[in-house]
Every structure is written in C-alpha cells, then in structure tokens.
Backbone as CSV, one residue per row, in Angstrom:
resi,resn,N_x,N_y,N_z,CA_x,CA_y,CA_z,C_x,C_y,C_z
1,UNK,207.090,76.306,48.135,206.913,76.420,46.700,207.371,77.806,46.241
2,UNK,208.138,77.848,45.187,208.660,79.105,44.669,207.637,79.731,43.724
3,UNK,207.183,80.943,44.033,206.159,81.620,43.238,206.711,82.174,41.926
4,UNK,208.034,82.301,41.819,208.650,82.886,40.630,208.886,81.881,39.508
5,UNK,208.705,80.609,39.766,208.917,79.603,38.731,207.790,79.644,37.709
6,UNK,208.179,79.492,36.443,207.191,79.462,35.367,206.691,78.046,35.163
7,UNK,205.443,77.952,34.785,204.903,76.642,34.421,205.137,76.424,32.936
8,UNK,204.834,75.249,32.460,205.097,74.893,31.065,204.316,75.753,30.072
9,UNK,203.192,76.306,30.462,202.389,77.089,29.526,202.651,78.595,29.618
10,UNK,203.624,79.008,30.395,203.957,80.424,30.500,205.095,80.765,29.549
11,UNK,205.118,82.018,29.082,206.142,82.477,28.139,206.872,83.674,28.719
12,UNK,208.074,83.929,28.196,208.801,85.130,28.592,208.218,86.321,27.840
13,UNK,208.557,87.503,28.288,208.089,88.714,27.620,208.602,88.743,26.185
14,UNK,209.849,88.351,25.978,210.424,88.324,24.634,209.672,87.392,23.705
15,UNK,209.299,86.224,24.204,208.540,85.273,23.394,207.169,85.828,23.037
16,UNK,206.538,86.496,23.987,205.227,87.104,23.724,205.323,88.217,22.690
17,UNK,206.375,89.026,22.791,206.570,90.104,21.816,206.790,89.518,20.429
18,UNK,207.610,88.466,20.332,207.832,87.808,19.042,206.528,87.289,18.455
19,UNK,205.694,86.681,19.282,204.409,86.163,18.808,203.506,87.293,18.316
20,UNK,203.475,88.393,19.049,202.667,89.545,18.631,203.175,90.130,17.321
21,UNK,204.497,90.250,17.203,205.080,90.807,15.981,204.709,89.945,14.773
22,UNK,204.771,88.643,14.931,204.422,87.745,13.837,202.922,87.776,13.555
23,UNK,202.115,87.837,14.601,200.662,87.861,14.430,200.216,89.104,13.666
24,UNK,200.855,90.232,13.952,200.491,91.477,13.283,201.376,91.773,12.072
25,UNK,202.211,90.797,11.702,203.103,90.904,10.541,204.012,92.119,10.606
26,UNK,204.500,92.411,11.784,205.401,93.543,11.971,206.863,93.131,11.983
27,UNK,207.138,91.844,12.094,208.524,91.392,12.154,209.269,91.727,10.860
28,UNK,208.611,91.606,9.728,209.232,91.966,8.445,209.493,93.454,8.336
29,UNK,208.570,94.263,8.838,208.743,95.721,8.803,209.919,96.150,9.660
30,UNK,210.088,95.506,10.805,211.234,95.835,11.657,212.538,95.475,10.972
31,UNK,212.557,94.368,10.250,213.753,93.984,9.492,214.025,95.000,8.387
32,UNK,212.978,95.497,7.741,213.153,96.530,6.708,213.807,97.762,7.304
33,UNK,213.337,98.185,8.462,213.910,99.354,9.125,215.363,99.092,9.491
34,UNK,215.649,97.897,9.986,217.014,97.533,10.348,217.931,97.583,9.126
35,UNK,217.461,97.068,7.990,218.250,97.086,6.760,218.513,98.524,6.320
36,UNK,217.483,99.349,6.332,217.626,100.741,5.903,218.588,101.489,6.816
37,UNK,218.484,101.269,8.114,219.373,101.928,9.070,220.816,101.452,8.928
38,UNK,221.019,100.253,8.406,222.357,99.674,8.264,222.939,99.871,6.867
39,UNK,222.301,100.670,6.040,222.720,100.850,4.657,224.196,101.254,4.558
40,UNK,224.620,102.228,5.328,226.011,102.682,5.291,226.987,101.597,5.702
41,UNK,226.618,100.811,6.692,227.451,99.702,7.153,227.581,98.623,6.070
42,UNK,226.498,98.347,5.375,226.502,97.308,4.349,227.230,97.737,3.081
43,UNK,227.019,98.990,2.667,227.497,99.428,1.356,228.678,100.393,1.414
44,UNK,228.986,100.900,2.575,230.099,101.832,2.696,229.633,103.273,2.743
45,UNK,230.470,104.116,3.296,230.113,105.523,3.529,229.928,106.299,2.215
46,UNK,230.727,105.988,1.189,230.609,106.708,-0.081,229.238,106.481,-0.715
47,UNK,228.787,105.236,-0.712,227.463,104.918,-1.273,226.370,105.521,-0.391
48,UNK,226.529,105.408,0.913,225.520,105.937,1.839,225.357,107.439,1.686
49,UNK,226.456,108.143,1.480,226.379,109.600,1.325,225.694,110.021,0.032
50,UNK,225.733,109.176,-0.975,225.096,109.480,-2.262,223.665,108.960,-2.352
51,UNK,223.241,108.198,-1.355,221.885,107.645,-1.334,220.959,108.638,-0.639
52,UNK,219.945,109.078,-1.327,219.039,110.088,-0.779,217.747,109.498,-0.246
53,UNK,217.336,108.343,-0.758,216.098,107.729,-0.279,216.203,106.219,-0.461
54,UNK,215.752,105.484,0.561,215.732,104.023,0.514,214.358,103.559,0.966
55,UNK,213.752,102.687,0.179,212.462,102.104,0.545,212.436,100.652,0.114
56,UNK,211.696,99.845,0.846,211.466,98.456,0.454,209.958,98.267,0.319
57,UNK,209.555,97.861,-0.899,208.145,97.590,-1.174,208.044,96.372,-2.063
58,UNK,207.191,95.451,-1.704,206.934,94.260,-2.522,208.221,93.538,-2.924
59,UNK,209.091,93.360,-1.952,210.372,92.652,-2.140,211.305,93.352,-3.125
60,UNK,211.120,94.652,-3.340,212.004,95.436,-4.191,212.602,96.564,-3.370
61,UNK,213.921,96.726,-3.493,214.624,97.823,-2.834,214.656,98.992,-3.800
62,UNK,214.067,100.112,-3.418,214.041,101.315,-4.236,215.083,102.282,-3.694
63,UNK,216.025,102.673,-4.557,217.100,103.583,-4.159,217.057,104.841,-5.005
64,UNK,217.155,105.979,-4.356,217.294,107.252,-5.054,218.701,107.746,-4.776
65,UNK,219.470,107.908,-5.851,220.859,108.329,-5.741,220.994,109.755,-6.277
66,UNK,221.937,110.528,-5.716,222.155,111.882,-6.217,223.317,111.945,-7.206
67,UNK,223.842,110.789,-7.584,224.948,110.721,-8.526,224.625,109.693,-9.604
68,UNK,224.584,110.163,-10.860,224.303,109.258,-11.974,225.420,108.225,-12.120
69,UNK,226.648,108.629,-11.864,227.776,107.709,-11.966,227.652,106.606,-10.918
70,UNK,227.333,106.978,-9.683,227.174,105.995,-8.613,225.996,105.067,-8.909
71,UNK,224.908,105.621,-9.421,223.729,104.824,-9.768,224.093,103.790,-10.838
72,UNK,224.846,104.212,-11.864,225.253,103.280,-12.920,226.165,102.190,-12.379
73,UNK,227.110,102.550,-11.536,228.027,101.573,-10.952,227.269,100.551,-10.099
74,UNK,226.342,101.031,-9.294,225.571,100.133,-8.435,224.643,99.229,-9.236
75,UNK,224.154,99.716,-10.354,223.242,98.897,-11.157,223.937,97.639,-11.675
76,UNK,225.255,97.707,-11.871,226.009,96.524,-12.300,226.182,95.521,-11.167
77,UNK,226.047,95.989,-9.929,226.241,95.114,-8.774,224.951,94.786,-8.038
78,UNK,223.845,94.707,-8.767,222.550,94.416,-8.146,222.570,93.133,-7.327
79,UNK,223.195,92.094,-7.851,223.195,90.815,-7.136,223.937,90.917,-5.810
80,UNK,225.000,91.718,-5.781,225.748,91.911,-4.528,224.884,92.654,-3.523
81,UNK,224.178,93.657,-3.981,223.290,94.426,-3.093,222.213,93.510,-2.525
82,UNK,221.591,92.721,-3.382,220.537,91.807,-2.936,221.083,90.823,-1.907
83,UNK,222.261,90.264,-2.170,222.874,89.318,-1.232,223.152,89.967,0.124
84,UNK,223.728,91.164,0.115,224.061,91.848,1.376,222.813,92.198,2.185
85,UNK,221.803,92.695,1.499,220.560,93.076,2.184,219.883,91.847,2.781
86,UNK,219.789,90.782,2.015,219.144,89.563,2.510,219.947,88.923,3.635
87,UNK,221.261,88.998,3.544,222.098,88.470,4.615,221.884,89.266,5.899
88,UNK,221.794,90.572,5.780,221.553,91.421,6.949,220.195,91.104,7.570
89,UNK,219.185,90.890,6.730,217.833,90.615,7.228,217.714,89.206,7.802
90,UNK,218.504,88.289,7.284,218.418,86.909,7.744,217.431,86.064,6.956
91,UNK,216.828,86.638,5.958,215.911,85.935,5.060,215.767,86.771,3.795
92,UNK,215.082,86.235,2.780,214.929,86.975,1.526,213.909,88.094,1.701
93,UNK,214.420,89.264,1.992,213.545,90.426,2.171,213.363,91.167,0.852
94,UNK,214.361,91.054,-0.055,214.249,91.658,-1.393,214.707,90.649,-2.433
95,UNK,214.214,90.843,-3.662,214.691,90.029,-4.775,214.988,90.889,-6.015
96,UNK,214.882,92.217,-5.854,215.198,93.134,-6.961,215.584,94.490,-6.382
97,UNK,216.299,95.263,-7.205,216.695,96.625,-6.837,216.287,97.545,-7.975
98,UNK,215.682,98.669,-7.648,215.283,99.664,-8.632,215.961,100.979,-8.285
99,UNK,216.593,101.590,-9.279,217.288,102.864,-9.075,216.463,103.989,-9.679
100,UNK,216.197,104.985,-8.882,215.419,106.131,-9.361,216.184,107.398,-9.301
C-alpha cells in the first residue's frame, strides 16, 4: 500500500489555503493588492507615474493624481478603468472611480 496516496477526503495545501482565504474573507483583499500592484501595467507608465495614491474601499477605486489634466482626462474614461480593473481581478471588484 502506498502511504503517499491521498484519500477522497484529503485536500492539497493549495486547496486548504483557498478555503482559509475565503473563510476569513481575505481572497478579495489579495485581489485588491494585485490590482493596485498592476496599476502601471493596466493603465500605462504615464498614468502610473502621475498616480500618487490608490485605494479600494466599498467597491470604489480612489485615485489621487498629481496632475489636474491627467485627472480630468481619466475622469472621462471611468468605464474603461472599471472594465480593466474588474478584468484584472476576475470579478467585479469595483463599480465606481473617485478622483481626489
């Protein structure tokens, strides 16, 4: 008998971690961090360089920009930002963008 074989009620470490993340509601927070870390990749280096702070709270993406011109331009493309962020997350992580 092989001692290394799993039985039907055993899980892999990855499956256990996923269950813990969901149980403690941390899976969404990890996606938020992933989205924030990927901001430059999603929006381009010019936008990333002008973005000073990014936060996600209550399904709203809060952006602090150091350029009024860039902030105005991005405000016209809110739907594109929402689509890109949600696509990166794999689910609807935001439904609004606020520029500060």
